[in-house]
N, C-alpha and C positions, 0 to 999 in steps of 0.2 A: 598792199602789193601782193602778186599772186606768187607763188611758190610753184614752179614747174615741176611737173612729176614724170614727164615722158616726151619723147621727140615729137609725136604727134599733136600735142597741146602747145610745145615751143613753136613749130611750125606755123600753127594755124594762128597764135598772137604776132608772128611775124608778117604774115599774109594779111589779116584784119587789121592792123594799126599802121599808121603812116610813120609814126614815130616811136620807138621803142628803146628802152634803156634796160640792158641786163646787168646783173650782178651775179657773176659766177663765184661761189663761194663752197664752204665746206664748214659743219659744225665745229670742228676740231681747231679752226683756224682762228688765233688771236687777233691779226690784223682784220679778219672778217668780221668778226664781232664789234671791232671799233668802227668799221664802215657802215654798219648797219644803221645805225641811228641818223648817221648824216645821209646815206640814200633815202631813207623814211623822210627825213624833212625834206629833202630836195622833191621828193614824190608829192609832197603836199603843196610845194610851190608851182612845180611844173606840171600842172593837171592835164596839158595837152598831150603829154608824153604818158606812155603805157610802161610802168616800171615794173620789171618781173626779176625773180631771182632763181638760179638753177644751182643746185646742188652737185658738184662735180662727182661726188662718190656716187650719187643716186643716178646721175644721169652722164656717164663719161662720154656716151657717144655723142651728145651735144657738145659736150667740152673739146672733144677731139675734132670737130669741126673747124675750130679756131686755133688749133694747136696751142691751147692753153695749158702751160707747163708751171704756172705760180698763180697763187690766188692773195687776196682778191684780185680778180680780172673784170673790168666793168667796160662793155661794149654798146656803144650807141649806133642805133640802125635809123637810116631815114629812107623811106619808101623801099623798105627791104633789103638796103645796102649798107654795108657797113661804113660808117660816117666819122667815128673816133673811137679810140681804145686807151684805158687807163690799167697799168700794172701796179700793184701794190697798194696800200692804204695811201690816200691821198686828202688833203684838208678838204672842207667844203667848197672853197673858192675854185680849186682846180676840177673838181668833180663837176661843178656846175659848169664849165667850159664844155666838157665831154656832154652833159646832158643837152645843152644849146645845140651841139652839132647835129642833134636829132630832131630839133624843131624846125 
């Protein structure tokens, strides 16, 4: 899973991939740390979806595009359009539904 470092890379991923799952997180966020292994496991199952992580502290401009006020926030994109969103820590089954929205 790639960690996005700037808006140009983020935009390129959305443009170049039909299905994208974005994990907005911060290093200091406890629930984000809990969600990390769950998202990683889902990325191994759903290989047709591009999984990326965006650190909201390092890339606040990307987070502000979506009005992200709490983390973790997961957003699924299909064909460049927002298909589903999840706020806060969720169990694997619930996150899998978000991933499937991108497929």
